[in-house]
C-alpha positions in Angstrom: -23.3 -25.4 -18.6 -24.3 -21.8 -19.3 -22.1 -18.9 -18.2 -24.9 -17.2 -16.1 -25.3 -20.3 -14.0 -21.6 -20.4 -13.3 -21.6 -16.7 -12.3 -24.5 -17.3 -9.9 -22.6 -20.0 -8.1 -22.2 -18.9 -4.4 -18.8 -20.4 -4.2 -17.5 -18.2 -7.0 -18.3 -15.1 -4.9 -15.5 -15.9 -2.4 -12.8 -14.3 -4.6 -12.5 -11.4 -7.1 -10.4 -12.7 -10.0 -9.7 -11.1 -13.3 -11.0 -13.9 -15.5 -10.1 -12.9 -19.0 -8.1 -14.3 -22.0 -4.3 -13.9 -21.7 -4.1 -11.8 -24.8 -6.0 -9.0 -23.0 -3.4 -8.8 -20.3 -1.4 -6.1 -22.0 -2.8 -2.6 -21.9 -2.3 0.1 -24.4 -0.2 2.0 -21.8 2.6 -0.5 -21.2 5.2 -2.6 -22.9 6.5 -6.0 -21.8 8.4 -5.8 -18.5 11.0 -8.2 -17.3 9.9 -10.5 -14.5 10.4 -9.5 -10.9 13.6 -10.5 -9.1 13.2 -14.0 -7.5 11.1 -14.0 -4.4 10.7 -10.2 -4.2 7.4 -9.0 -2.6 5.9 -5.5 -2.5 3.3 -4.6 0.2 1.3 -1.5 -0.5 -0.6 0.2 2.3 -3.0 3.1 1.6 -3.9 5.6 4.4 -7.2 6.7 3.0 -8.5 10.1 4.0 -5.4 12.2 3.6 -3.0 11.6 6.6 -1.4 14.7 8.0 2.2 14.6 6.8 3.4 17.5 9.0 2.4 15.7 12.2 3.6 12.3 11.0 7.1 13.4 10.0 7.5 16.5 12.0 9.6 19.4 10.6 10.6 20.5 14.1 13.6 22.4 12.7 11.3 24.8 10.8 10.0 27.5 13.2 7.1 28.3 10.9 5.6 24.9 11.7 4.9 26.0 15.3 3.6 29.3 14.2 1.1 27.6 11.9 -0.1 25.1 14.5 -0.2 26.7 17.9 -2.2 23.9 19.6 -1.7 20.7 17.5 2.0 20.9 16.7 4.2 18.1 18.0 6.8 19.5 20.5 10.5 19.7 19.6 12.5 16.6 20.7 13.3 16.8 24.4 10.8 19.6 25.2 8.6 17.3 27.1 7.8 13.6 27.4 5.4 13.4 24.4 7.6 15.1 21.9 8.8 14.4 18.4 11.3 11.5 18.1 14.3 13.1 16.5 15.5 11.6 13.2 18.2 13.9 11.8 18.1 17.2 13.8 15.4 18.7 11.5 12.7 16.0 11.2 11.2 13.8 13.8 8.5 11.1 14.0 5.2 11.6 15.8 5.6 9.9 19.2 2.8 7.5 18.3 5.1 6.2 15.6 7.7 5.0 18.2 7.3 1.3 17.1 8.9 2.3 13.8 11.9 4.0 15.3 13.9 0.7 15.5 13.4 0.3 11.7 14.9 3.8 11.3 17.9 2.9 13.5 18.4 -0.3 11.6 18.5 1.6 8.3 15.3 0.0 7.0 12.9 3.0 7.1 13.0 5.9 4.7 10.3 8.6 5.0 9.7 10.7 1.8 8.4 14.2 2.5 6.7 16.8 0.4 5.6 14.0 -2.0 2.3 13.4 -3.8 0.3 14.2 -6.9 0.7 17.3 -9.1 -3.0 17.4 -9.4 -4.6 20.4 -7.7 -7.7 18.5 -6.6 -8.7 18.4 -2.9 -11.4 15.8 -3.6 -10.7 12.5 -1.8 -12.3 10.5 -4.5 -10.4 12.1 -7.4 -7.1 12.1 -5.6 -7.3 8.5 -4.6 -8.3 7.6 -8.2 -5.3 9.5 -9.6 -2.9 7.9 -7.2 -4.2 4.4 -7.8 -4.4 4.8 -11.6 -1.0 6.5 -11.8 -2.5 9.2 -14.1 -3.1 12.5 -12.3 -6.1 14.5 -13.7 -6.9 11.7 -16.1 -10.2 10.1 -15.2 -10.5 7.8 -18.2 -7.7 5.4 -17.2 -9.3 2.0 -17.0 -6.8 0.1 -14.8 -4.6 0.6 -11.8 -0.8 1.0 -12.1 -0.1 -2.1 -10.0 -2.3 -4.2 -12.3 -0.5 -2.8 -15.3 2.7 -3.9 -13.8 1.4 -7.4 -13.2 -0.3 -7.7 -16.6 2.7 -6.6 -18.6 5.6 -8.5 -17.2 6.8 -12.1 -17.0 5.9 -14.2 -14.0 8.6 -14.3 -11.4 10.7 -17.4 -11.0 9.4 -17.9 -7.5 5.8 -17.8 -8.7 6.5 -20.3 -11.5 7.7 -22.8 -8.8 4.4 -22.7 -7.0 1.4 -25.0 -7.7 -0.8 -21.9 -8.3 -0.3 -18.4 -9.6 -3.6 -17.3 -8.0 -1.8 -15.6 -5.1 0.5 -13.5 -7.1 -1.5 -10.4 -6.2 -3.8 -10.3 -3.1 -5.8 -7.4 -1.7 -7.0 -7.8 1.9 -10.1 -5.8 1.0 -13.7 -6.7 0.4 -13.5 -5.6 -3.2 -10.6 -5.2 -5.7 -9.1 -1.8 -5.0 -8.6 0.7 -7.9 -4.8 0.2 -7.8 -5.2 -3.5 -8.7 -8.1 -3.2 -11.1 -7.5 -4.5 -14.6 -6.9 -7.6 -16.7 -4.3 -9.4 -14.5 -5.8 -11.9 -12.1 -6.1 -10.6 -8.5 -7.7 -12.1 -5.4 -9.6 -9.7 -3.0 -10.7 -11.1 0.3 -11.6 -9.6 3.6 -9.8 -12.3 5.5 -8.2 -15.8 5.0 -10.9 -17.3 7.3 -13.6 -16.1 4.9 -11.7 -17.6 2.0 -11.1 -21.0 3.6 -14.4 -21.4 5.5 -16.6 -20.4 2.5 -14.5 -22.4 0.1 -14.8 -25.8 1.7 -16.5 -29.1 1.0 -19.4 -29.0 -1.4 -18.7 -25.5 -2.6 -15.3 -26.6 -4.0 -16.8 -29.8 -5.4 -19.5 -27.7 -7.2 -16.9 -25.4 -8.6 -14.8 -28.3 -9.8 -17.8 -29.8 -11.5 -18.5 -26.6 -13.2 -14.9 -26.3 -14.4 -14.9 -29.8 -15.8 -18.1 -29.3 -17.8 -18.0 -25.6 -18.6 -17.0 -23.8 -21.8 -13.4 -22.8 -22.4 -13.7 -19.1 -21.9 -14.4 -17.6 -18.5 -14.3 -20.9 -16.5 -11.1 -22.2 -18.0 -9.5 -18.8 -17.8 -8.7 -19.1 -14.1 -10.9 -21.9 -12.7 -8.0 -24.3 -12.1 -6.0 -21.6 -10.3 -9.0 -20.9 -8.0 -9.1 -24.5 -7.0 -5.4 -24.6 -6.3 -5.7 -21.4 -4.2 -8.4 -23.0 -2.1 -6.4 -26.1 -1.6 -3.2 -24.2 -0.8 -4.9 -22.2 1.9 -6.4 -25.3 3.4 -3.0 -26.9 3.6 -1.5 -23.7 5.2 -4.3 -23.8 7.9 -4.3 -20.1 8.7 -6.3 -20.7 11.9 -3.2 -22.3 13.5 -0.8 -19.5 12.5 1.3 -18.0 15.3 3.4 -14.8 14.8 7.1 -15.1 15.4 9.8 -13.0 16.9 7.5 -11.6 19.6 5.3 -9.8 17.0 2.1 -8.5 18.6 -0.4 -7.4 16.0 -3.1 -4.9 17.0 -6.6 -6.5 17.2 -7.9 -3.9 14.7 -9.0 -4.9 11.3 -5.9 -3.4 9.8 -3.6 -5.2 12.2 -5.2 -8.5 11.5 -5.0 -8.0 7.7 -1.3 -7.4 8.0 -1.0 -10.5 10.1 -2.7 -12.4 7.3 -0.3 -11.0 4.7 2.5 -12.4 6.8 0.8 -15.7 6.7 0.6 -15.7 2.9 4.3 -14.8 2.6 5.4 -17.5 5.0 3.2 -20.1 3.3 5.2 -19.6 0.1 2.2 -19.4 -2.2 4.0 -17.2 -4.7 2.8 -13.8 -3.4 4.4 -10.9 -5.2 2.1 -7.9 -4.5 -0.1 -7.5 -1.4 -2.4 -4.5 -0.7 -4.3 -3.3 2.4 -5.8 0.0 3.3 -7.0 1.8 6.4 -9.2 4.8 6.8 -9.8 7.5 9.5 -7.2 10.0 8.4 -9.6 12.9 7.5 -9.0 15.0 10.7 -11.0 18.2 10.2 -12.0 18.4 13.8 -10.2 17.7 17.1 -7.1 16.3 15.4 -5.0 16.5 18.5 -1.3 16.7 18.8 0.9 14.1 20.6 -2.4 12.6 21.8 -5.9 12.5 20.4 -7.6 11.4 17.2 -4.6 11.3 14.8 -2.3 9.8 17.5 -4.8 6.9 17.9 -4.7 6.2 14.2 -0.9 6.4 14.1 -0.7 4.0 17.1 -2.6 1.3 15.3 -0.8 1.9 12.0 2.7 1.8 13.5 1.9 -1.1 15.7 0.6 -3.2 12.8 3.5 -2.3 10.5 6.1 -2.9 13.2 4.5 -6.3 14.0 4.6 -7.3 10.4 8.3 -6.4 10.2 9.1 -8.4 13.3 7.0 -11.3 12.3 8.7 -11.6 8.9 12.2 -11.4 10.4 14.9 -12.3 7.8 12.3 -12.4 5.1 12.2 -8.6 5.2 15.3 -8.8 3.0 13.0 -9.6 0.1 10.1 -7.3 1.1 9.4 -3.6 0.6 6.5 -1.9 2.3 5.3 1.2 0.6 2.8 3.5 2.3 0.7 6.2 0.5 -2.1 8.7 1.1 -4.0 10.8 -1.4 -2.8 14.2 -0.3 -1.6 16.0 2.9 -3.4 18.5 5.1 -3.4 22.2 5.2 -0.3 23.7 6.9 -2.2 25.9 9.2 -4.6 24.4 11.7 -8.3 25.4 11.3 -10.7 26.8 13.9 -11.9 23.4 15.0 -8.6 22.1 16.2 -8.1 20.1 13.0 -6.6 20.5 9.5 -8.3 20.8 6.1 -7.5 19.2 2.8 -4.0 20.1 1.6 -1.5 19.2 -1.2 1.8 17.4 -0.6 2.1 14.6 1.9 4.5 12.0 3.2 5.2 8.3 2.4 7.2 5.6 4.1 9.4 3.1 2.3 10.5 0.2 4.5 12.4 -2.9 3.8 15.7 -4.8 3.9 16.9 -3.3 0.7 15.9 0.3 1.6 18.6 2.9 2.1 16.9 4.1 5.3 18.0 6.4 8.1 17.4 9.4 5.9 14.4 11.6 5.1 14.1 11.8 1.4 12.6 14.7 -0.7 13.5 18.3 -1.0 12.0 20.4 1.9 10.2 23.4 0.4 9.7 25.3 3.6 6.6 26.6 5.4 6.9 30.3 5.1 3.8 31.8 3.4 5.6 32.5 0.2 6.9 28.9 0.1 3.4 27.3 0.6 1.4 25.9 -2.3 -1.4 28.5 -3.0 -0.3 30.2 0.2 -1.8 27.4 2.4 -0.4 23.9 1.8 2.9 22.1 1.9 4.4 22.4 -1.6 5.1 19.4 -3.8 8.7 18.6 -4.6 8.6 14.9 -5.4 6.0 13.4 -7.7 4.6 10.1 -6.3 5.2 8.4 -9.6 9.0 8.9 -9.1 8.8 6.9 -5.8 6.5 4.2 -7.2 8.6 3.9 -10.3 11.8 3.5 -8.3 10.3 0.8 -6.1 9.0 -1.2 -9.1 12.3 -0.8 -11.0 14.8 -1.3 -8.2 12.9 -3.8 -6.1 10.7 -5.8 -8.5 13.1 -5.6 -11.4 11.0 -3.8 -14.0 13.0 -2.6 -17.0 11.0 0.4 -18.0 8.8 1.5 -15.1 7.9 4.7 -16.9 5.7 2.6 -19.2 3.4 2.1 -16.2 2.8 5.8 -15.8 1.6 7.1 -19.2 2.3 10.8 -19.8 4.9 11.0 -17.0 8.3 12.0 -18.2 9.9 12.6 -14.8 13.3 11.0 -14.5 14.1 12.0 -10.9 15.9 9.2 -9.0 15.1 9.3 -5.3 17.8 6.9 -4.3 15.7 5.3 -1.6 16.5 1.7 -2.8 
């Protein structure tokens, strides 16, 4: 059986897997990492388009915020019905993020403010690339930092106990995202339904026949795990899944993808890293304040994340959710009632092991002399410090700095 015939097989198109010899699974950037703590799962959510940090995690205690945003600022807590939800007397959540407030009160939610990339770029493409590769201002990096983690560490004990390792890393996306690109095997799929419906009957039989007769390089690299993955999802029967604990996922694509991540976690398929993204955050025009374009995006985002947390219940003790966006927005609103590309942004870290109930990151201030280049929220926390702490404290990596070549920062955020 020739390789080109196998690659043309329609059944093979249902997943994106890194099919390459095991000796290629270590990159020049990283050293061997210890395996993840048993059963620990990291869910990474990318808000593509540069979400407005100042209106997500509102610095209502900084008077300059209201001077910079006369029509789109979120009102101080108590000022009116649709005001910021106070967190600590200085920061508050956008009212559309109300579904996440119980996570804050339970000590599970930790916003990190004035965080992001030290790169000065305001290009969405470049900034996303740098955040996903983990190497700001270096365009030659071949792989994503999450794939480097997967490729350079031992398999977790929980994964070893499963029939297949194919589900160690899953992206609920049509194509493998930059952050998971690299030699370690990854599955990318738009939905579990697509995976199971397209991988049934004769398709699987054809794949199995190719595997039995094929050469020992690309087919035998991950063929058996592909079959196992198909069979495991069939057994889990995702069409019959019912969320628990009153969880109500939004009907949006993002909401349904988080629902399916919950399905994979509960099916005990050995999931260690899950990824999903959601766009629509590039609010140059008519951004709105407590209501409007940004509020609508936040409503969907918060509703989906809150449903995931509720659905997982006690399993959140082994789960950390990490959100990110490529950069923030300009501190001053523009003439179109929106905000232009900025610099520092905000992230959320959420989970049972998170030291929540606190906003992390040093606040730089919004006076003109405190702004980056006189216009943007200044950066005080490098995103790699947050990523490194999550990988080290949650997943158990010994030397997370090996995942971020050229980064010598040793700041400990203390969020986990």
